[in-house]
N, C-alpha and C positions, 0 to 999 in steps of 0.2 A: 233325723231329728228336725221337728215342727219348730223349735225356738230360733229366733233370730240370734245369730251369734254376735254379739256387739263388741265383746271384751274375750280376747283369746287368752288362753291360761298363760300367765306370765311368769308365775313362779314366785318364791319369797323373795323378801326385801335383799336376803343376802344372796340369793342365786343372780339377782337383776343387777346388784353392785358388782358382783364378781364377772358376770358378763361385760359390764362396761369397763371394768378394769382390764380384763383380756383384750378387749376391743382396742383399748387405748395403746396397750402393749403391743398389740400387732401392727398398729399403726407407726408406731415408733420404731419397731424392727423393721418394717418395710421402708419406712424412711431411711434408716441406717443402710438398708441393702442399696437403694438406690444411690445414696450418698458413696458407698465404695464404688459403684460402678461409672458414677459421675467422676470421681476421685481419678480413677484409672484411666478416663478419657482425658482428663485434664492434665494427667502426667505423662502424656505422649510428648515425645522429645520434639522440641520447637526448633525453627531453623536457626543456625548459629552464624556469627558474623565471618567466622573462619571458613565455614561450607560456601557462603556467597562469596567470598574473597578469592578462594580458590576456583570457581567457576568463571568470575568475570575480570579477574585481576590480567592486566597487559604483560605478560613477561619482557617483552622488549624496554618498556617504560622501567621497570624494575632493573633491568641489567644496565640501561643506561645511566640511571639514579646512583647505582653502585659505583660505576665508571668516572662518572663526574666527580663523586665523592672522594675516589682515589686520586685523581689528578688534583684536585683542591688541596688534597693533604700533601700530595709531593711538592706542588708548588708553595705551600705554606712553608713547608720545611726547607726548599730552597731560599726563599725569601728571608726566612729568619737566618739562615746561614751567611747571606750575602748581607744583610743588615748587621750582623754582629762582627763579618770581617770589614764592612766600611767603617764600623765605628772603631776598629782597631786602627785602621788606616788613618782614621781621622786623629785619633789620638796620637798616633805616631808623628804624623805631619804638625801636629801643633807642638811636640818636643822639639823636633828639627826648627820650627820656627823661632822658638824660644834659644835654641843654640845658634841660630844665625843671628839673632839680634845681639848676644852677647860677642860674638865674633867680631861683628861690625864695629862693636865699640873698642876693641882691640886692635893693635897694629903689629906687624912684623910679617916676616915670610912664612914664619910655620903656622901663623894664625890663616895667611892666605890660602895656602895649600888645604888645609882643614876646613876654610871657608868655603871653597871649591868643592870638595868632597861632600860636605854637608848639603850643599846647595842642589847638587846632583841628586842625592838621596831625597831631598825634600820634593824636588820636581818629579821623580819617580813616583813617589807616593800621590802627589797630586795627580799624575797621570792614571795610576791604577784606580784612585778614588773616585776620577770621573769613569772609568772603565766599569766600575761597581755600580755606580749610581745608573749607568746607562742598562745594566743588566737588569738593575732591580726595578728600572722604570719597564722593562721590557716584560719582565714577569709579571710585574703589578698591572699591565695591560692585559696579559693573558688570564691573570685571577679574575680581571673585573669582567672579561668575555665568558669565563666560565660561571661567575655568579650569574649572570642574565641568562644563560643557557640553563643554569640549576633554578632559578625562578620559574622560567616558563616549563621547564618539566615539573616544577612543584605544583604548579597551577595545573597541568595535566591530571598529576598524580590526585590532587584535591578533586578534581571533577569526577576521576574513576572513583574515588571514596565516596563522594556525594551518590554517584549511580549505585554503589555498594549498599550504601544506607537506604535507597530509595526501593531497591530490590529486596533488600530484607525486610523492610516494613512491610511491602507486598506479599512476601512469603509469610510473615507474621500474621497478616489479616486472614489470607487464605487458610492459614494454619488454625486459626481462631473460629473461622467460618465451619472449617470441616469439624473441630469440637463440638460447635452448637449444633451441627446438622445431626450429628452421631447422638448428642443427648437428647436432641427433640424427636429424633427418629423412636428412641426407645421409650421416652416419656408421653409423647403426645397419644400413639395409639392406646397405651396404658390408659391414659386419663379418658380417652374416648370410650375404649371398653366399660370402664367403670360407671362412667355416665349412661351408657346404654343399658348395663345390667341394672343401674340405680333407677332408671325410668321404667326399665319393662319387666325385671324380674324382683319385683319388691317382696319382700318378706320379712318375720321376724329375725331370721338369721342371716340374711342375704345383704338386707338394708344396712345395720351398723357395721357390718365386716367392709360392704363395698363404700361405704361413707368413710371409713377411716384410712382404707387404701388409697380412694379418691382425694382426700385431703393431702395425704402424704406426699402424692404425685403431683398434685396442684402448687404444693409449695415449692417442690423442686422445680418444676416449669418456671415459677415466678423468679427464682434465684438464676435460673438459667438465662432468662430474658434479659433480667439485670446484670448479668456479669457479661453477656457476650455482646448484645445490642446497645448503640448508641443510646444515650439518656433521652434523648428527643423521641427516637423510635420507641424506646422502652415504655414512655409515659402515653404514646398513641395507642401501643398494642395494649397496655395495663386499662385504659380507658375503654377501648373498644370491648374488651374481654368483660369487663364490668358492667358495661351497658348490655351486652348480651346476657349475662347471667341475672342481671337485674330484670329484663324483660322476660327472662323464663320463669324466674320466680314469682314476677306480677301477673303472668299468665295462668300460673298454678295457684297462686292465691285467689285471682278472679273466678277461676273455673271452681276452686274449692268453695267460694262463698255462692255462685249461682247455680252450681250443679254439684252440692256435697254428696258424699259417698252416703248410704246408708247409716252405716257405723258413726261418721262423724255428725250426721242429721240428728241419730238418735241421741247422741252426747248433747247435741245443742238443745233439743226438746226437753230433757230430762234436766238439765241445768237450769231451764227457764221455770219449768213447774216447781223448782224448789225455790225459786225466787219469787213465786206467783208474779211471773210474768208471762205475757203471752208469747208462745214459742215462735210467732210467725212473725209478729211486730213489736213485740217486748211492751206492750201497754199491759200497766199493772193489773192483776186478776183482782177485782175489788168485789169480794164476797164476805158475808158475816161481818165481823168486826171490823174489817179490812176496808168497809165501802166508804168510807170517807177519808181515807188515807191515801198519801201519795208517796213513790218511793222509785229508786231506779236500782239497776243491778249491783251498784256498788253500796246503796244506802239501806238495803231491806233488811238486814239485819239491825241496824242502829234503830231504825223505825219501829220495827216490831219490839224490840226490847225496850225502847224507850216509853212505849205505850201499853208494856205488859200485856203483850198479845200472845196467847197460847196457841200456837197454829193446830195442836192436836184437838181443841175444842171448837175449832172452825167446823160447822156443818156445810158440806160439800153438797151443792144442788146442781142441776143442769144449767151450763153456762156457757154463753157465747160472748166472745170479745166484741165490746163496742166500737172498737176501731176497725178491725179487720172483718169482721163477721166470720170468724173462725169458730167452730163447734170446739171448746175446750174441755168439757166436762157432759157426759151424757149417760145414760141408764145402760148398763150391761145386757146385752141381749141374752145371755144365758143365766145370772143370777139377780138381774134387776137392779143391783145397786150400782152407785155410781162411780164411774170409772174416768181415768184420764183417755180421751178419745185419740189423741195423737201418740200415746204410747202403745206396744204392742199386744201388752198383758195385762188384764185385769186385776189389781192388787187383791181381791177377794176372792175370786174362784180360780184366778190363773188361765182364763180362757183367752186364747190367741186370736186378735182380730187383725183381718188383712188391711193394710194400711198403703195406701197408693204411693205416698209420699217415702216411703221407707222400703218399697219394693214388696213383692209378692213373698207370703210364707206360706209353708203348709198348714193347713188347720190340724190343731192339737186337741185331743180330747179333753176336756176339763177336769179338774181334780175333785175328786170325792168329797 
C-alpha cells in the first residue's frame, strides 16, 4: 500500500470499551493471583517462643529453680507448724502464770504442793517455748538464705529469658526478610519483564495487556516494600524509584517532542491545520478574512465564531508562514490546485507526496 497508515483500525466504540473492560478485568485477576501467592508466603509459620525456649533453655537452672521452690515450700510448712506450736505454748504458759498468781494469793499446805507443780509446768513450757524460738530462728535463717539463692537464680532466669526474647526477635526478623526476598524474587522479575515488553514489544494488543499486568505487579511491589522494609528505608526506596520513573517518562516525552514518530507528527500537523496554525511554529495562518485576526490554539473557535467567519468561504492561496518560513500551502504537482504541503495527500486528487518530515512513502497513482 502506498498510503501512510496513520491510524490503525480500532474497531467500533463498543469493541474498544469491551477491550478496555477486559483489560481492567485481566489486571484485577492478575492482581488477585499475585495476592494469593503473597498470602501463601506470608502464612509461613513464624518462629515461636516455645521453639526458641526449648533450644536455649538451661535445664540445670530449671531444675535448681524447682528444687529451691520445693525447699522453700517445706521450710514454710515447718515454720508454720512451729509458729502454731509456739502460740499454743505461749497460751498455755499464760494460763499457768495466771494460776500461779492465784495460788500465791492463797495459803495452806495443799496450795503449796499445787503451786510447786504448777511452777514446774510453767518452767517446762518456758523451756519448750525457748527451744521453739531457737528452731524458728534457725529455719528463718535458712529460709532467708534460700530467698537470696532464689533471687540470684531468678536473675539468671531473667537473663536467660532476655536472651530468648532477643533470639526470637532475630529469628523473626530473618523470617520476615526471607518472606520479603521470596515475594520480591517473584514480583521484581515479572515487573522487569513487563517493562521490557512494554518498551520493546509495543502493539495494539500487547501494550494494554502488559500495562495492566505491570500496574498490578507494581502495586504489589509497593505493598511488599511498605510491609517488610522500615519506614525510613521505604521512603528512600519509593523516592528513588519515583525519580527513575519520572526521568524515564521525561526522556520519553522529550524524545517524543524532539523526534516524534510519523504518526504523532501527522496528528500534530493535521490538528494545527484545523486551527489555522502553522504546524511548525503555531503562528496563526492569516489568509482571506483571517488576515487581521489573532488567535491561539484554544481561542480559534471563539474568534472565528465571534467574527462570523465561515472557514469554507476562505479561498486558499500559496502561503508561507511569516514566522518560520515554512511553505504551508502550494499548488499540487498533479492537479494544480492548492493543497496542504505538510500533509501527505492532496484533498482534491488524492496524490501522495513524499514528505521528508513524515518519512518516505511509496508513490501512489492519482485518482481518476
